[in-house]
N, C-alpha and C positions, 0 to 999 in steps of 0.2 A: 856317432861322427861325420860319419861322412856328409847327414845332411847341415851338422855345422859349415863342412868347408862350401857345401851348394849355397849356402845365405851368404856364407864370404865370398863367395867370387860374386853373388846374385849381385851385393853391395858395394862389394869393388864397381863391377861394372858399371853400376850406376853414377858411381862418385866421377868413376871416369869421362861416363857419358855428358852426366852434368858440367862438367871443366871444360870439357870439351865445346858444346852449346853455350855456355855464355863466353867461351873465347871469341867464340864468332862472330859476337854479333858487335863489334867495330876491326876492320881492317888491321890488323898491325904493319901498318906503314911509315910508324914513325917519323927513322930516320931518312926516309929517302920521299919524305912527305917536299919539302921546302925545292928540294931539287928535282922533283915532279913538277911542283907549279911552276919553275925556272925556265922550265923546257917546252914546256906548254907555254907558256906567257914571251915567249920569242918569236916566235914568228905570228903573220899574219895572215896566215896564207889561211882560207876559208871562212875568215871573219867579216862581220859588218859591222862598222862604224856610224857609232851614236848619230843619228838624223843625216846618217849615207854619208856623212864628212871626215875623212883625214886630217884635215885641219888643225893645228893647235887654236886650243881657248884657255883665256887667262882664267888661274882661278879665282874661282866663287870666293866669294863670302862665307860660304859656310863651310869649309873648306877648314878642317885642320892639316890637314899637306904642305909643309913650306916651299910647295915649288909651285914656279909662276908658273907653270903653264901646263894644260893636260889633252889626252886624248882617250875617249872608251869607244870599244870596244868587244862586239857578240861573239862568241863559236856559232855553229849552226844550231845546237839546239837552246841556247839562248836565245837564238834570233828571233826563237818564233814567238817569243812575248815582244815584237815591234812592235809598232805599226806600221803603216804604209811613205812615212814618213820619220822612220827609220827613229823613232821614239818608245821609252817603254810602256807598252798596255798600261793603264791605268789598273789599277787592284789587282797585276796579273801576282803569279807565282812560278819561281821558274822555278823549270822540272830538272829530275836528278839530270845529271853530264852540262848539267850550265855550267861554262864559263865565260868570267868577264874579268878585262881584262885593262886596269887603269895607266897606262903610260903616265909617269909624271918626270916633265921637262923644267929641270931647271935654268935655262932660258931659251930661245926658240931654238936652239940646234943641240943641243944637250939632254939625251934621253936621263936621267938619272936612279929612276927607280920605276920598280912595277908593284901594282898593287892589284891583289887578285883576291876573285872567289869563284870559289870551284864548287859547286853541287853537289857533294859527293855525302852522302848522310852514314852510309859504312861505313867510314873513315873515323882512324881514331882520334885526329884531330877536327872533326868535326862538330860546331855549335849545336845548339838545339835546335835552332832552324835547316840543321842539315848542309850549311856555308862550312868549307874551308877557305881562312882566311892568310894570304900570302902578302909578304912586302919584304920582296927580295930588293934589293940592287941592280944595277941594268950589269954591271960584272958577276953576281953572279953571288955576291955575300949576303947573308940572311941579315936584313934589319930587324927584323921580330919573326918568329919562327910559328908556323904552323901549329906549333902544337899548344901558344897561349890561346887558340882558338878565336880572338879579335877580343879581346878581350879590351886594345888599347883603341879598337877600332867601331867597338859595337854602339858606346852611346855615340860618338854625333851619327853612326850610318839611321840608329833608332828615331832623330826624328820625324820629328810630326812633314809630312808629304813626302816622307821614304816609299818605297814602293818595293818591298821584299829587299831591303834595308839598300838600294839604289837611291839615288837623289840627283841624278844630273836631270829630270823631266822638271824637279824641285829649279836648278840653279842657272837651266839650261833651255827653257820653256822654247 
């Protein structure tokens, strides 16, 4: 009888361990991910602008975004993949912790939305390449939740000429 209890105890311990390990493969941040992305996107401190300029760019011909203007910035981690001209190094793969924020403007003065990519592969909302996608209005309203894993964005961002989903070099050479 004692042996059966020991075997049962060991089986329960193994099952509990397996559950614990499987639940650790992705962070359980689903409820707070969109808010976290929004908070990170609101600040420009420590970011580097594409081509080292915060000037607004006209919407590109390949953009699926309806806004007329944009500008893109990279946190210090992502900026390690920019060249001396502030463009993305061809063939680059952004490292874990990279945050890329595209500010989308309705007109020359009105920031309307943030399109955000955050390389956080352990996040429950990360896509197969480790990116967490955010699409959030300037007032904090979530336009498309991170839990969608970029499903409405990936087809455009996967087009030829992309560099780890980035299209800035292609449309703004």
